[in-house]
N, C-alpha and C positions, 0 to 999 in steps of 0.2 A: 635559432641556431645560426652559426656564422656563415653558412653557405646558402645561396638561393637554391630553390628546389626546381630543377629544370623539368622539361616535358618527359624526358626518358625516366628520370627518377620517379615522377608521378605515375607513369605507366607501370613501373615495377611495384610501386606501393599499392596501386589498385589491384594488380594481379595477386599480390600477397594478401590483401584484404579479402578478396573473394575466396582465396584458399583458406581463410580463417574459419569458414563454416564448411569447407569441403570435407573435412574429416568427419563431420557430423552427418553429411548427406550421402557419403559413400562415393562421391565423384572423383576424389583424389586419393591416391595411395591405397595400400592394401588395408583391409579391415583388421582391427586390433583384436586378436583372439580373446584378450581379457575383457572385451566389451560385449561378448556374446551373452544373451539372456537365457532364460530357461526354456524358450520355445523351440520347436522343431520346425521342419519345413512345412508342417501343417498349421503352424501358429503357436501361440502361447496359451497355456492352461492357467486360467485365473485362480490364484490360491484360495480365495474365499467364495468362489461361486458367483461372483459378480457377472452379470450379463454384459457382453462386450458392447452392446448398443448403448449402455448407460455410461460408458467411459467418455472422457473428454477427448477431443480429436488431437492427433499429433500436431505440433506447431513449433514455431520459433518466436520467442517473445523478446522485445527490446527491453533493456534495463530502464527502470525509472531514474529520475534525476538523483534521488537519494541512493539508489543502488549503484549508479555510476560513480558517485562520489566515494562511496565505501570501497568499491572495487579499485578505483584509481589510487586511493590511499594505501590499500593493502599491497598493491603492486609496486608502487613507486616510493612509498614512505613519505609522501607529501603531507604536510600538516595543514594545507589549505582546504577549502571546499571547492573542488574543481567544477562542480555543476552550478555554482552560484551564478545567477544571471542567465541560465539556460531558459529557453521557452518553457512555460509551465507544462507539466505532464497532462496528457489527455486522461480523462476519467471515464470509468464505466461503472455506472450505478454508484458514483461517488468515490470509488477506489482508484488509486493511481496504478496499482499493479493490474495490468490487463494486456490483452494482445491487440489492442487498438493503437498502441504507441507506434509512431512512425518517425522516420528521419526526413523531415522536410528541408528545403533549402536553407531556411533560417537556422535550424538546429545543426545542419551539416556544417555550416560556417562556425558555429559555436563549438562543435566537437573538434573541428580542425584547430581552432585557436587554443582550446584546452589541451589537445594533444601536443601542440608545439611547446606550450609552457611546461607541461609535465615532462616532456622529453628533454628539455633544457635542464630540468632538475636532475633527471637521470644522468645526463652528461656530467653535471657537477658532482655527482656521487659515483662516478664510474669506478673508482678504486674500491668502493664498497659493493656496488651492484654487479660490476663486470670486471673483476680484478684480472690482471694479466701481467705475469712476471716479466715478460719480454714482448711488448707490443710490436717490436721491430720484426721479429722472426716468427712469433707465435700468434700474431694478431687474429688470423682467421680461425685458428683452433680455439682461441679464447672467445671469439665472437660466436662460434658454434655452441660453446658451453653456455654462454649467456642466452642465446636463442632458445636452447632446450629448456633452461630454467625459467627465464622470463616469459617466453611464449607459452610454456606449459601452465604456468600460474595464471597468465592472462586468459587463456582459452579454457582453463579449468579441466584440462585433460592432457595426456601426452600428445605432442605434435607428431603428425605423420612425416615421413621422409620428404615428400614433395613440399610440404609446408616449411620445413626447416631449410630446404634448399632455396626456396623463394625468399625467405627472410635473409639468408646469407647473401643472396644477390642484392638485396636492399642495402645490407651492410657494405658490400663492395662499392656500390655507387656512392654511399656517404663517405667512405674512407678514401676514395680515389683522389689523389692530389691533396688530401687533408690528413686527418689523424684517426687513430683507432677510436678515440672518444667521439669524433664526428660520426663515424660509422655506427657506433652503438646508439647515438642519439637518433639517427634516422630510423634504425630498427624500432626503437621505442615509439617513435612518432607514428610509424606504420601500424604497429600492433595496437596502439591506443585508438586507432580509427577503424580497426578491422571489425567485421561482423562477428568474428570469433570472440572478441572481447565485449562488443556492445549487445550481443544477443545471447539468450539462454535457449538451448534446444530441448525439446521434448519429443524426439523423433524415434526413440527406441532402437532396438538392435536390428531392425529390418527383417525380422523373421517372417513377417506377413501374417496371413490368417485374420482372424477376427479381433486380435488384440496384439499390442506391441508392448514389450517390457522395456522400461527405461533402462539405459545402460548404467553400470555402477557409477560412472562419473556424472551422468545426468541426475541420478538420484542424489548424489552428494551436493551438486549445485542447487537443485530444486529445494532440497531440505534446508540448506544454508541460507538461501535467499528468502525462503519462507519465514524462517525464524529470526535471522539477524539482518536481513536486507543487505547482505554482503557475501563475498566468496567463501568457499569452504576453507576451514583451517586445516593444518597438517593432520590432526587426529581424524577429521572427517574424511579426508582423502585416503588415509590409511584404512579406514573402515570400508571405504568403497572398494579398494583393491582387494581387501580380505574377503569381500562378499557379504559383510555383515549387514549392509543396508538392504539386502534382498529379502530380509525377514521383517515382519511388523515389529517384533520385539527389538531387533537391532536398530530400527529407525526410531522407535520410542526412546531407547536409551540415549541416542545422540541428541534427540530433541530436548530431553530433560537436562543433559549436560550443557547444551547451548543456551538454554533458558537462564542459566546463571550469569550470563554475560551482560554487560551494559548495552551492547548492540541489540540483543534480544529485547531488553526492556524498552528501548527506543522504538523498535519495530512494532511491538505489541501496542504501545501507547499510540503510535501513529494509526494503527488499524482502528482503534476505538474512536479516535478523533475524526478520522475520515468517515466512519460509520454514521456519525451524527452531523458531519460537516462543520464541526466546531474548529477544525484546523484553518478554516477560512477567516477566522477572527483577525489574523494579521493583515488581511487585505480589505477588511471592512472599514468603511468610512461613515461618519455621521456629520450632519450639519452642526457646526460648532455654535451657532446661534441658539439651537434647540438643546443640544447635549454638550455643554461646554466642558464637562469633566471627562468625556469619553476618551479623547486623545491621550490624556494623562494616565488612564488605567487600562487601555487596550492591551498593552504588553503584560500587565498584571493578570488580566483575564486569560491570556494565553498560557501564562505560567500556572495559573490555577488548574486548568484542565490537565496539563501535563503532570503536575504534582499529585493531583487528586487521583487520576487514573493509575499512575505508578503506585501510589499507596494502596489502592484497592487491589490491584492485580498482583503486586509483589509482596505486600506486607499484611494483607487482610484476607477476606474470603475469596477474592478473585472472581466474583460472580456478577452477572448482569443485574441481579437483584440489588446488590449494593451500589453498583454504578448508577442506578436509577433512583434508589430509595434512601441512600445514606443521609443522615441528619447532621453531617459534618463536612467540612472541606478544609483545604489548605490555602490560606490567603496571605498576601503581604500587607504591609501597612497602608499603602494607598487604596487598595481594594477593600481592606477592612473598614476604612472610613466610609467608602461608598456604600458598602453593604450594611453598615451599622453593626458590625460584628464585635464581639467582646475581646478584641485583640487580634494579633497576627499569629501565623503558624497554623497548626491544626486546631480548629475552633468548632464549637457547636453552632450549627446553622439549621435549626429545625424549620425555619421559614424559607429555606432554599434546599429542598430535598433533591439530591443527585444532580447529574449533569444537565437535565432539562431545565433546572431552575438556576443554573449558574449564568453569569454575565455573558460568557462566550456564546452559548446557545441562543440566549434571548436577543443579543445584539446582532448576531449573524442573521437570525430569522426575524428581521424587522427592517423598516425602511429608514432612510436618512433622517426623516423628520417625525416619524410616528411608528407605532407598533404595526404589526402585520399578522392579525389573527389567522389569516388563510395560510401564510407561510408556515407559521408555527404548527397549525393543525395538520397540514399536509405532511410536514416532516415527521411528526409523531406517527401518523397513520402509516406512511410508507416505510419509514426506517425502523420504527420501534415495533409496530404491529404487523408489518408486511401486508397491509391492506392496499389493494390495487386501486389507486385514485387516478383515473385518466386525466390528462391535461385538457384544457379547453380546446387546444388545437386538434387533438384527437377526436373531439366531439363536434368539431366545426362550430364552436361557440366563440363569438367575439366578446371578450370581457371588457366591460366598462367599469372602472373603479368607482366606488361610491363618491359622490361629490363632497368636497370638504365643507364642513359646516361647524363653525365654532360654537354653535349652540347645542351640539350633540356630542356624546362620547363616541369613541371609535366603534365600540360594540353596537351602539344604536345605529350608526351609519351602515355597518356591515350586515346588520340583521335584515337588510333589504333582500339579501340572497334568498332567504326563506320564503319570500313572496313571489319570486320569479320562477315560473315553471321550468325554464331551461336550466336554472342553476340549483333548484331545490334539492334534487336527488343527491348530488354530491355534497353540497354545502350543509345539509342536515347532519352529515357525518363529520365534515371538516370543522365547521365553525364552533360547535360546542367545545371541542378540544382546544382550538385556538383561543376562544374567549376565556378559558380557565387561566390563561397567563396574563390577563389584562391588569392584574395588580402590579405588573412590572412594565416599565415604559420601554421605549425603543432602544435604550442602551442597557436595559436590565436593572435599573434602579427601582426600588419599591416606591409605589405611589398610592395615595389614598383617593385622589380625584383625577379626572380627565376632563379638560375643558370646564372646570369648575363644578363638575358633577361627580358624586361619589362613584367610585369604580365598582362594578359588579362582576365578580369572577366566578360566581356560582353557575354550575352547568349540569345538564343531564345528558350523559353519553348513552346513546342507544344505536349501536351499529351491528349488533348481533355477535359481540365478542364477549369473552369471559370477564372483561373488566367493565362491562356496561354498568351504569349506576349514576347516582347523584353525587356531585363533588362540590365542596365549598370553593376550591381553587386548584391550581396546578400542583400544589404540594400534596393534596389529598389524592389527586389523579396519579401523580408519580409514585406514591406509596402503593396504589393498587396495581400499577403497571409492574412494579418491582416484584410482585408475587404471582404474576400472570403466566400460566403455561403457554399461552399464545405468544407472549413477548419472549419468553425463553426460547421457544422454537424459532421465532423470527431472528433472534440474535444468532442462533446456530446457523441459520441460512446466510446471514451476513458474514459470519466468520468463514463459511465455505466460499462465498463469492470473493471475499478479500484474499483468501488463500489460493483458490484455483485461478483467480484472475479472469473469471468468466461469470456473466450474469444474464446473458441474452437468452433468447428462447431455445437456441440450439443446445444450451447447457441444462435445460430443465430436467431431463431424465437423470443427468449426473447429480443434480441437486437433490432430487427425490431419493436417489440411491443413497446419498450421504445421509439424508434425514432418517432413512431406515436404519442405518448403522448407528446414528446418534441416539435414536430412540431405544436402542438396545443397551445403551450405557446406563448405569445406575442413576436414578433420578437426582440424587445428591450431587452428582458430578456434571449433570447436563447444563447447568447454568454457568459453569466455569469456562472462561475463555481458553485457558491452557489445555484443559481436558478435551475441549471441543477440537482444538487444533490437533491434539494427539490422535483423536478419533479419525480425523482426516488423513494424517500421515500414515497411520497403520493400515488404512484401507487400500484396496486395489485402485481406487480412484486417484490416489497419489502416485502409485508405482507403475501404472499401466496406461496406455493410450489406445485409441482405435485409429485405424488408418483414415485419412481424410475421405 
């Protein structure tokens, strides 16, 4: 902006920012009668009999980088990616949506810079975003109208009187000795850094007791960010005001409507990619002396997972079974050549069944110069089968990697684990699964030999799971995983963790409550990501919280 931001202006902006969540905590302004829930002074009656102890705790959650970008675009109309270059999101169990996100000093500076840039765009579009027929005599009246509209959309709820007054004070500082547009710019800059914009609340109506009902506007925001990773649209806000979202059926109808949007497709694809960690392919590097082709196809591998997951979820069965067991994929020409596929586009790939045998998964779960059977095995066990594999640190074990030996295959080197009493218990489960992928090298290319010796990918899995058995390679294993009830249940758990943004021990009761509801769904629907999402949205786990 054209004016420097003095200490007094900063103080008012800070006060306004703090007020941005005050309307949610009840510290500022009168409560909004429209935000009252179904509870009484004795608390809220849970509609489906869910015990309050199994509810997630009330909280305030910071937007992820993707959610921030979508929110800023919806609010300001920018066509840029405002969160590009932000510090990476913290992850919880692999997922970026969680309540561990913080605003540290580095991110605070990045948020301030982004707000300044976005506010300058708002100033440039003041005639569109904050029109005023006579800025000379009606400036403050016009500013109040802008604050009500812009602030309400930013905070995703109506502003309280104290909040609107505080933002008007910001406008007055910005416009003093300057112009109406300068005042509007400063308001936008303050709002875009406020907790009311940066955080989602799940605090409920404050009725107390053993459960808290989320307010109508909290329901709208929670539902929208869950499905589209962005703020509620007008139709969803209207549903909130009408009280439609208070019923499971009303929430389901809105979910199915939102699922038709491109934003929903992007959000759901992101969930699946974070589930297996394949979204990290963009940051994966390889030694170019060993894998000279990797840099040329890394972007192709990223596109493959995006296109494949989109096709399965939106145009096919939408099941975890197909995600893991499909005998086809969607590849471009460079990747087609690396895979030895019969062309580009949607092609038959019976030798690369599902996500686990695609380049992104194989490359991410490998080292810069060689394969990593342990990484591949642990990822499958933890993420696909929900088998708890403790880390060596938890077991106070000092891991010494097998010594490089050009006369042995990777499998032969790593088989030393089975002879070490300290390692044997875990690695007897991990290594067979990891070894099944040995026909693929560290960047995911098919190989027949390793260090001049024929590759052996045949394994016998014996971990006490319903997919125990002998397999010729990872494709045979993937086919078994695709039909496993254990895997289907694990996938539902991961959908819950990604949706609730919680996976720590304090959420264990909530997860089990969700699994109980999920098990009541017809078996044909259980493996479908969308239906699993809807099961969560319709439950009291979505609409209610327990006090901290």
